[in-house]
VEXDRENSE-776877 format. One record per atom (N, C-alpha, C): x, y, z; atom name; residue number from 1. Coordinates in steps of 0.05 Angstrom, whole numbers. Example, Ala and Ser with C-alpha at 12.3 -4.5 7.8 and 13.67 -1.06 7.14 Angstrom:
@px=264 py=-114 pz=156 atom=N nr=1
@px=246 py=-90 pz=156 atom=CA nr=1
@px=264 py=-66 pz=156 atom=C nr=1
@px=257 py=-45 pz=142 atom=N nr=2
@px=273 py=-21 pz=143 atom=CA nr=2
@px=258 py=1 pz=157 atom=C nr=2
***
This chain:
@px=15 py=-24 pz=-1 atom=N nr=1
@px=-1 py=1 pz=0 atom=CA nr=1
@px=17 py=27 pz=-1 atom=C nr=1
@px=7 py=46 pz=-9 atom=N nr=2
@px=25 py=67 pz=-17 atom=CA nr=2
@px=15 py=87 pz=9 atom=C nr=2
@px=33 py=102 pz=19 atom=N nr=3
@px=27 py=125 pz=40 atom=CA nr=3
@px=16 py=151 pz=29 atom=C nr=3
@px=5 py=166 pz=46 atom=N nr=4
@px=-8 py=189 pz=34 atom=CA nr=4
@px=15 py=209 pz=23 atom=C nr=4
@px=37 py=208 pz=38 atom=N nr=5
@px=62 py=225 pz=26 atom=CA nr=5
@px=70 py=214 pz=-4 atom=C nr=5
@px=72 py=186 pz=-9 atom=N nr=6
@px=82 py=176 pz=-31 atom=CA nr=6
@px=64 py=187 pz=-53 atom=C nr=6
@px=37 py=184 pz=-44 atom=N nr=7
@px=16 py=193 pz=-63 atom=CA nr=7
@px=17 py=221 pz=-73 atom=C nr=7
@px=21 py=234 pz=-54 atom=N nr=8
@px=27 py=263 pz=-57 atom=CA nr=8
@px=48 py=271 pz=-71 atom=C nr=8
@px=73 py=257 pz=-68 atom=N nr=9
@px=96 py=263 pz=-82 atom=CA nr=9
@px=92 py=253 pz=-110 atom=C nr=9
@px=80 py=234 pz=-114 atom=N nr=10
@px=71 py=223 pz=-144 atom=CA nr=10
@px=56 py=239 pz=-160 atom=C nr=10
@px=38 py=254 pz=-147 atom=N nr=11
@px=22 py=271 pz=-159 atom=CA nr=11
@px=34 py=299 pz=-167 atom=C nr=11
@px=50 py=305 pz=-150 atom=N nr=12
@px=68 py=333 pz=-153 atom=CA nr=12
@px=87 py=325 pz=-180 atom=C nr=12
@px=98 py=303 pz=-179 atom=N nr=13
@px=115 py=296 pz=-200 atom=CA nr=13
@px=99 py=297 pz=-225 atom=C nr=13
@px=75 py=285 pz=-227 atom=N nr=14
@px=58 py=284 pz=-253 atom=CA nr=14
@px=49 py=314 pz=-260 atom=C nr=14
@px=45 py=330 pz=-238 atom=N nr=15
@px=38 py=357 pz=-244 atom=CA nr=15
@px=61 py=373 pz=-259 atom=C nr=15
@px=82 py=365 pz=-248 atom=N nr=16
@px=109 py=379 pz=-256 atom=CA nr=16
@px=114 py=371 pz=-285 atom=C nr=16
@px=110 py=346 pz=-292 atom=N nr=17
@px=115 py=335 pz=-319 atom=CA nr=17
@px=94 py=350 pz=-335 atom=C nr=17
@px=70 py=349 pz=-330 atom=N nr=18
@px=48 py=365 pz=-348 atom=CA nr=18
@px=57 py=393 pz=-355 atom=C nr=18
@px=71 py=404 pz=-335 atom=N nr=19
@px=77 py=435 pz=-335 atom=CA nr=19
@px=101 py=438 pz=-355 atom=C nr=19
@px=116 py=416 pz=-353 atom=N nr=20
@px=141 py=415 pz=-374 atom=CA nr=20
@px=136 py=410 pz=-399 atom=C nr=20
@px=122 py=389 pz=-405 atom=N nr=21
@px=118 py=370 pz=-430 atom=CA nr=21
@px=94 py=379 pz=-448 atom=C nr=21
@px=94 py=379 pz=-471 atom=N nr=22
@px=67 py=383 pz=-483 atom=CA nr=22
@px=51 py=356 pz=-475 atom=C nr=22
@px=25 py=363 pz=-475 atom=N nr=23
@px=5 py=343 pz=-473 atom=CA nr=23
@px=-23 py=355 pz=-486 atom=C nr=23
@px=-40 py=332 pz=-488 atom=N nr=24
@px=-63 py=336 pz=-502 atom=CA nr=24
@px=-83 py=351 pz=-485 atom=C nr=24
@px=-95 py=370 pz=-500 atom=N nr=25
@px=-122 py=386 pz=-484 atom=CA nr=25
@px=-145 py=371 pz=-497 atom=C nr=25
@px=-145 py=370 pz=-518 atom=N nr=26
@px=-170 py=364 pz=-534 atom=CA nr=26
@px=-163 py=347 pz=-554 atom=C nr=26
@px=-185 py=326 pz=-557 atom=N nr=27
@px=-183 py=306 pz=-584 atom=CA nr=27
@px=-207 py=305 pz=-598 atom=C nr=27
@px=-209 py=306 pz=-627 atom=N nr=28
@px=-231 py=305 pz=-644 atom=CA nr=28
@px=-224 py=296 pz=-670 atom=C nr=28
@px=-245 py=281 pz=-684 atom=N nr=29
@px=-240 py=273 pz=-708 atom=CA nr=29
@px=-258 py=290 pz=-729 atom=C nr=29
@px=-245 py=302 pz=-751 atom=N nr=30
@px=-257 py=322 pz=-765 atom=CA nr=30
@px=-267 py=311 pz=-791 atom=C nr=30
@px=-289 py=308 pz=-797 atom=N nr=31
@px=-299 py=287 pz=-814 atom=CA nr=31
@px=-292 py=303 pz=-843 atom=C nr=31
@px=-296 py=327 pz=-846 atom=N nr=32
@px=-287 py=343 pz=-872 atom=CA nr=32
@px=-258 py=339 pz=-881 atom=C nr=32
@px=-241 py=338 pz=-862 atom=N nr=33
@px=-210 py=336 pz=-867 atom=CA nr=33
@px=-204 py=305 pz=-866 atom=C nr=33
@px=-219 py=292 pz=-854 atom=N nr=34
@px=-210 py=261 pz=-852 atom=CA nr=34
@px=-190 py=255 pz=-836 atom=C nr=34
@px=-184 py=269 pz=-815 atom=N nr=35
@px=-159 py=275 pz=-794 atom=CA nr=35
@px=-168 py=273 pz=-766 atom=C nr=35
@px=-153 py=260 pz=-749 atom=N nr=36
@px=-158 py=264 pz=-722 atom=CA nr=36
@px=-141 py=288 pz=-710 atom=C nr=36
@px=-151 py=307 pz=-696 atom=N nr=37
@px=-136 py=331 pz=-692 atom=CA nr=37
@px=-132 py=330 pz=-660 atom=C nr=37
@px=-109 py=333 pz=-650 atom=N nr=38
@px=-105 py=336 pz=-622 atom=CA nr=38
@px=-94 py=366 pz=-618 atom=C nr=38
@px=-106 py=375 pz=-599 atom=N nr=39
@px=-101 py=405 pz=-590 atom=CA nr=39
@px=-83 py=404 pz=-566 atom=C nr=39
@px=-56 py=413 pz=-568 atom=N nr=40
@px=-38 py=411 pz=-549 atom=CA nr=40
@px=-33 py=432 pz=-532 atom=C nr=40
@px=-25 py=426 pz=-506 atom=N nr=41
@px=-17 py=449 pz=-486 atom=CA nr=41
@px=-6 py=471 pz=-496 atom=C nr=41
@px=11 py=470 pz=-516 atom=N nr=42
@px=32 py=490 pz=-527 atom=CA nr=42
@px=16 py=507 pz=-542 atom=C nr=42
@px=-9 py=503 pz=-548 atom=N nr=43
@px=-26 py=518 pz=-567 atom=CA nr=43
@px=-23 py=511 pz=-595 atom=C nr=43
@px=-8 py=489 pz=-602 atom=N nr=44
@px=-5 py=480 pz=-629 atom=CA nr=44
@px=-26 py=454 pz=-629 atom=C nr=44
@px=-31 py=444 pz=-651 atom=N nr=45
@px=-41 py=424 pz=-660 atom=CA nr=45
@px=-28 py=402 pz=-675 atom=C nr=45
@px=-38 py=377 pz=-675 atom=N nr=46
@px=-25 py=357 pz=-685 atom=CA nr=46
@px=-48 py=339 pz=-702 atom=C nr=46
@px=-45 py=334 pz=-723 atom=N nr=47
@px=-68 py=319 pz=-741 atom=CA nr=47
@px=-57 py=302 pz=-756 atom=C nr=47
@px=-71 py=278 pz=-759 atom=N nr=48
@px=-60 py=254 pz=-773 atom=CA nr=48
@px=-85 py=240 pz=-787 atom=C nr=48
@px=-76 py=226 pz=-804 atom=N nr=49
@px=-99 py=211 pz=-818 atom=CA nr=49
@px=-105 py=182 pz=-805 atom=C nr=49
@px=-125 py=177 pz=-797 atom=N nr=50
@px=-130 py=146 pz=-792 atom=CA nr=50
@px=-125 py=127 pz=-808 atom=C nr=50
@px=-123 py=132 pz=-834 atom=N nr=51
@px=-120 py=113 pz=-851 atom=CA nr=51
@px=-91 py=101 pz=-853 atom=C nr=51
@px=-72 py=121 pz=-843 atom=N nr=52
@px=-42 py=118 pz=-844 atom=CA nr=52
@px=-35 py=101 pz=-815 atom=C nr=52
@px=-52 py=94 pz=-799 atom=N nr=53
@px=-50 py=82 pz=-774 atom=CA nr=53
@px=-62 py=59 pz=-767 atom=C nr=53
@px=-43 py=42 pz=-761 atom=N nr=54
@px=-54 py=15 pz=-751 atom=CA nr=54
@px=-76 py=13 pz=-732 atom=C nr=54
@px=-93 py=-4 pz=-735 atom=N nr=55
@px=-112 py=-3 pz=-715 atom=CA nr=55
@px=-138 py=18 pz=-716 atom=C nr=55
@px=-131 py=37 pz=-733 atom=N nr=56
@px=-154 py=57 pz=-740 atom=CA nr=56
@px=-160 py=53 pz=-767 atom=C nr=56
@px=-138 py=43 pz=-790 atom=N nr=57
@px=-141 py=45 pz=-816 atom=CA nr=57
@px=-168 py=38 pz=-827 atom=C nr=57
@px=-180 py=15 pz=-816 atom=N nr=58
@px=-208 py=7 pz=-824 atom=CA nr=58
@px=-233 py=15 pz=-812 atom=C nr=58
@px=-229 py=32 pz=-792 atom=N nr=59
@px=-251 py=41 pz=-769 atom=CA nr=59
@px=-273 py=53 pz=-787 atom=C nr=59
@px=-293 py=54 pz=-775 atom=N nr=60
@px=-319 py=74 pz=-785 atom=CA nr=60
@px=-315 py=103 pz=-774 atom=C nr=60
@px=-326 py=118 pz=-787 atom=N nr=61
@px=-328 py=145 pz=-778 atom=CA nr=61
@px=-338 py=149 pz=-749 atom=C nr=61
@px=-360 py=135 pz=-745 atom=N nr=62
@px=-375 py=134 pz=-720 atom=CA nr=62
@px=-356 py=128 pz=-695 atom=C nr=62
@px=-339 py=105 pz=-703 atom=N nr=63
@px=-319 py=100 pz=-681 atom=CA nr=63
@px=-293 py=115 pz=-676 atom=C nr=63
@px=-286 py=131 pz=-702 atom=N nr=64
@px=-267 py=152 pz=-697 atom=CA nr=64
@px=-276 py=177 pz=-678 atom=C nr=64
@px=-301 py=184 pz=-687 atom=N nr=65
@px=-314 py=204 pz=-671 atom=CA nr=65
@px=-313 py=202 pz=-638 atom=C nr=65
@px=-309 py=181 pz=-628 atom=N nr=66
@px=-309 py=176 pz=-599 atom=CA nr=66
@px=-281 py=174 pz=-591 atom=C nr=66
@px=-269 py=197 pz=-580 atom=N nr=67
@px=-244 py=195 pz=-574 atom=CA nr=67
@px=-240 py=204 pz=-541 atom=C nr=67
@px=-227 py=190 pz=-526 atom=N nr=68
@px=-225 py=205 pz=-500 atom=CA nr=68
@px=-192 py=209 pz=-495 atom=C nr=68
@px=-188 py=228 pz=-480 atom=N nr=69
@px=-159 py=234 pz=-474 atom=CA nr=69
@px=-157 py=222 pz=-445 atom=C nr=69
@px=-134 py=209 pz=-446 atom=N nr=70
@px=-123 py=192 pz=-420 atom=CA nr=70
@px=-123 py=214 pz=-399 atom=C nr=70
@px=-126 py=199 pz=-373 atom=N nr=71
@px=-121 py=217 pz=-353 atom=CA nr=71
@px=-92 py=228 pz=-350 atom=C nr=71
@px=-75 py=215 pz=-360 atom=N nr=72
@px=-45 py=228 pz=-362 atom=CA nr=72
@px=-43 py=250 pz=-379 atom=C nr=72
@px=-60 py=255 pz=-400 atom=N nr=73
@px=-63 py=275 pz=-418 atom=CA nr=73
@px=-41 py=267 pz=-439 atom=C nr=73
@px=-26 py=245 pz=-441 atom=N nr=74
@px=-7 py=238 pz=-458 atom=CA nr=74
@px=-16 py=219 pz=-478 atom=C nr=74
@px=-41 py=210 pz=-480 atom=N nr=75
@px=-48 py=193 pz=-501 atom=CA nr=75
@px=-82 py=195 pz=-504 atom=C nr=75
@px=-88 py=183 pz=-527 atom=N nr=76
@px=-118 py=180 pz=-531 atom=CA nr=76
@px=-125 py=150 pz=-533 atom=C nr=76
@px=-148 py=148 pz=-528 atom=N nr=77
@px=-164 py=124 pz=-530 atom=CA nr=77
@px=-191 py=122 pz=-548 atom=C nr=77
@px=-194 py=98 pz=-563 atom=N nr=78
@px=-220 py=102 pz=-574 atom=CA nr=78
@px=-232 py=73 pz=-563 atom=C nr=78
@px=-253 py=84 pz=-550 atom=N nr=79
@px=-265 py=58 pz=-534 atom=CA nr=79
@px=-285 py=39 pz=-551 atom=C nr=79
@px=-294 py=48 pz=-575 atom=N nr=80
@px=-308 py=32 pz=-590 atom=CA nr=80
@px=-288 py=15 pz=-605 atom=C nr=80
@px=-263 py=19 pz=-607 atom=N nr=81
@px=-244 py=3 pz=-624 atom=CA nr=81
@px=-230 py=-14 pz=-604 atom=C nr=81
@px=-225 py=0 pz=-577 atom=N nr=82
@px=-207 py=-14 pz=-562 atom=CA nr=82
@px=-177 py=-10 pz=-567 atom=C nr=82
@px=-172 py=13 pz=-575 atom=N nr=83
@px=-146 py=24 pz=-586 atom=CA nr=83
@px=-138 py=43 pz=-571 atom=C nr=83
@px=-113 py=48 pz=-564 atom=N nr=84
@px=-100 py=66 pz=-553 atom=CA nr=84
@px=-72 py=76 pz=-564 atom=C nr=84
@px=-67 py=99 pz=-561 atom=N nr=85
@px=-43 py=114 pz=-575 atom=CA nr=85
@px=-30 py=136 pz=-562 atom=C nr=85
@px=-5 py=132 pz=-551 atom=N nr=86
@px=6 py=155 pz=-535 atom=CA nr=86
@px=18 py=172 pz=-555 atom=C nr=86
@px=21 py=198 pz=-548 atom=N nr=87
@px=28 py=221 pz=-563 atom=CA nr=87
@px=57 py=216 pz=-575 atom=C nr=87
@px=75 py=204 pz=-560 atom=N nr=88
@px=101 py=197 pz=-569 atom=CA nr=88
@px=104 py=180 pz=-592 atom=C nr=88
@px=88 py=161 pz=-590 atom=N nr=89
@px=84 py=139 pz=-616 atom=CA nr=89
@px=72 py=155 pz=-639 atom=C nr=89
@px=52 py=168 pz=-636 atom=N nr=90
@px=40 py=187 pz=-653 atom=CA nr=90
@px=57 py=203 pz=-668 atom=C nr=90
@px=74 py=219 pz=-653 atom=N nr=91
@px=93 py=235 pz=-666 atom=CA nr=91
@px=116 py=220 pz=-682 atom=C nr=91
@px=122 py=197 pz=-670 atom=N nr=92
@px=141 py=180 pz=-687 atom=CA nr=92
@px=131 py=169 pz=-715 atom=C nr=92
@px=108 py=156 pz=-713 atom=N nr=93
@px=94 py=146 pz=-732 atom=CA nr=93
@px=87 py=169 pz=-757 atom=C nr=93
@px=78 py=195 pz=-746 atom=N nr=94
@px=70 py=214 pz=-770 atom=CA nr=94
@px=93 py=229 pz=-777 atom=C nr=94
@px=111 py=234 pz=-760 atom=N nr=95
@px=129 py=256 pz=-762 atom=CA nr=95
@px=158 py=244 pz=-768 atom=C nr=95
@px=161 py=220 pz=-765 atom=N nr=96
@px=185 py=212 pz=-778 atom=CA nr=96
@px=200 py=189 pz=-768 atom=C nr=96
@px=195 py=162 pz=-763 atom=N nr=97
@px=213 py=146 pz=-762 atom=CA nr=97
@px=229 py=142 pz=-789 atom=C nr=97
@px=253 py=139 pz=-792 atom=N nr=98
@px=263 py=135 pz=-816 atom=CA nr=98
@px=252 py=116 pz=-836 atom=C nr=98
@px=244 py=94 pz=-825 atom=N nr=99
@px=232 py=73 pz=-845 atom=CA nr=99
@px=206 py=84 pz=-856 atom=C nr=99
@px=187 py=93 pz=-836 atom=N nr=100
@px=161 py=108 pz=-845 atom=CA nr=100
@px=163 py=127 pz=-867 atom=C nr=100
@px=186 py=147 pz=-860 atom=N nr=101
@px=191 py=169 pz=-879 atom=CA nr=101
@px=199 py=159 pz=-907 atom=C nr=101
@px=218 py=142 pz=-906 atom=N nr=102
@px=229 py=129 pz=-928 atom=CA nr=102
@px=207 py=116 pz=-947 atom=C nr=102
@px=190 py=103 pz=-935 atom=N nr=103
@px=166 py=90 pz=-947 atom=CA nr=103
@px=149 py=109 pz=-961 atom=C nr=103
@px=144 py=135 pz=-945 atom=N nr=104
@px=125 py=153 pz=-957 atom=CA nr=104
@px=137 py=166 pz=-977 atom=C nr=104
@px=164 py=172 pz=-970 atom=N nr=105
@px=177 py=186 pz=-995 atom=CA nr=105
@px=182 py=170 pz=-1022 atom=C nr=105
@px=187 py=149 pz=-1016 atom=N nr=106
@px=189 py=126 pz=-1041 atom=CA nr=106
@px=162 py=127 pz=-1057 atom=C nr=106
@px=145 py=126 pz=-1045 atom=N nr=107
@px=118 py=122 pz=-1057 atom=CA nr=107
@px=112 py=148 pz=-1069 atom=C nr=107
@px=120 py=171 pz=-1056 atom=N nr=108
@px=111 py=193 pz=-1073 atom=CA nr=108
@px=132 py=202 pz=-1095 atom=C nr=108
@px=154 py=193 pz=-1093 atom=N nr=109
@px=174 py=197 pz=-1114 atom=CA nr=109
@px=167 py=176 pz=-1138 atom=C nr=109
@px=159 py=153 pz=-1133 atom=N nr=110
@px=152 py=135 pz=-1151 atom=CA nr=110
@px=126 py=143 pz=-1166 atom=C nr=110
@px=110 py=161 pz=-1155 atom=N nr=111
@px=89 py=165 pz=-1173 atom=CA nr=111
@px=91 py=191 pz=-1185 atom=C nr=111
@px=111 py=207 pz=-1184 atom=N nr=112
@px=117 py=232 pz=-1200 atom=CA nr=112
@px=123 py=223 pz=-1228 atom=C nr=112
@px=112 py=245 pz=-1247 atom=N nr=113
@px=113 py=236 pz=-1275 atom=CA nr=113
@px=128 py=261 pz=-1285 atom=C nr=113
@px=147 py=263 pz=-1302 atom=N nr=114
@px=161 py=287 pz=-1310 atom=CA nr=114
@px=171 py=277 pz=-1339 atom=C nr=114
@px=176 py=300 pz=-1352 atom=N nr=115
@px=187 py=296 pz=-1380 atom=CA nr=115
@px=213 py=277 pz=-1377 atom=C nr=115
@px=234 py=285 pz=-1358 atom=N nr=116
@px=258 py=274 pz=-1356 atom=CA nr=116
@px=253 py=241 pz=-1348 atom=C nr=116
@px=233 py=237 pz=-1330 atom=N nr=117
@px=232 py=208 pz=-1323 atom=CA nr=117
@px=216 py=195 pz=-1346 atom=C nr=117
@px=201 py=204 pz=-1358 atom=N nr=118
@px=192 py=188 pz=-1385 atom=CA nr=118
@px=213 py=185 pz=-1401 atom=C nr=118
@px=231 py=206 pz=-1407 atom=N nr=119
@px=251 py=201 pz=-1429 atom=CA nr=119
@px=268 py=179 pz=-1419 atom=C nr=119
@px=278 py=179 pz=-1391 atom=N nr=120
@px=292 py=158 pz=-1382 atom=CA nr=120
@px=284 py=127 pz=-1387 atom=C nr=120
@px=256 py=124 pz=-1377 atom=N nr=121
@px=241 py=99 pz=-1380 atom=CA nr=121
@px=244 py=92 pz=-1409 atom=C nr=121
@px=241 py=108 pz=-1426 atom=N nr=122
@px=238 py=100 pz=-1457 atom=CA nr=122
@px=269 py=93 pz=-1466 atom=C nr=122
@px=290 py=106 pz=-1456 atom=N nr=123
@px=314 py=100 pz=-1462 atom=CA nr=123
@px=324 py=74 pz=-1451 atom=C nr=123
@px=314 py=70 pz=-1426 atom=N nr=124
@px=318 py=42 pz=-1413 atom=CA nr=124
@px=304 py=21 pz=-1426 atom=C nr=124
@px=280 py=26 pz=-1439 atom=N nr=125
@px=268 py=1 pz=-1451 atom=CA nr=125
@px=281 py=-2 pz=-1476 atom=C nr=125
@px=296 py=20 pz=-1494 atom=N nr=126
@px=307 py=12 pz=-1517 atom=CA nr=126
@px=331 py=-5 pz=-1512 atom=C nr=126
@px=343 py=-5 pz=-1486 atom=N nr=127
@px=367 py=-22 pz=-1482 atom=CA nr=127
@px=357 py=-51 pz=-1471 atom=C nr=127
@px=329 py=-60 pz=-1472 atom=N nr=128
@px=325 py=-80 pz=-1461 atom=CA nr=128
@px=312 py=-80 pz=-1436 atom=C nr=128
@px=305 py=-55 pz=-1422 atom=N nr=129
@px=290 py=-51 pz=-1400 atom=CA nr=129
@px=304 py=-64 pz=-1375 atom=C nr=129
@px=288 py=-66 pz=-1356 atom=N nr=130
@px=298 py=-75 pz=-1327 atom=CA nr=130
@px=307 py=-104 pz=-1330 atom=C nr=130
@px=334 py=-108 pz=-1320 atom=N nr=131
@px=342 py=-137 pz=-1320 atom=CA nr=131
@px=325 py=-158 pz=-1306 atom=C nr=131
@px=319 py=-180 pz=-1319 atom=N nr=132
@px=305 py=-200 pz=-1307 atom=CA nr=132
@px=311 py=-214 pz=-1282 atom=C nr=132
@px=296 py=-219 pz=-1263 atom=N nr=133
@px=300 py=-231 pz=-1236 atom=CA nr=133
@px=315 py=-260 pz=-1241 atom=C nr=133
@px=334 py=-268 pz=-1232 atom=N nr=134
@px=345 py=-294 pz=-1231 atom=CA nr=134
@px=328 py=-314 pz=-1213 atom=C nr=134
@px=332 py=-336 pz=-1223 atom=N nr=135
@px=315 py=-358 pz=-1210 atom=CA nr=135
@px=326 py=-365 pz=-1178 atom=C nr=135
@px=348 py=-356 pz=-1174 atom=N nr=136
@px=364 py=-358 pz=-1145 atom=CA nr=136
@px=353 py=-334 pz=-1132 atom=C nr=136
@px=347 py=-311 pz=-1145 atom=N nr=137
@px=343 py=-288 pz=-1127 atom=CA nr=137
@px=315 py=-283 pz=-1124 atom=C nr=137
***
């Protein structure tokens, strides 16, 4: 069991942490934008697409509209989906783990069409195109 002093000290540490670190003030799903928007204590906001987020990518709008901010103010919970996300994980996923960003940039670059890219593809095609994959590879 914890003493009253230990509980008071833990609450003081939590309050100090919230005073020093950005935390979630409000969370909502914006149907028009198709984004979950988190209002932060720093007066900034953070928005992300649920379609890019495992656990939310197949969710119905009605389930996305029901969002709870956790008591620590450092996470969000979707009770209809039983999905929890903490702010640090969302930052990493949406703002830039190297693997995530490389995949996003590669997909964007691969879909770009330009005169130079078209000319290079045609030139490569005249040379026989892309090498065939070997049976061993």
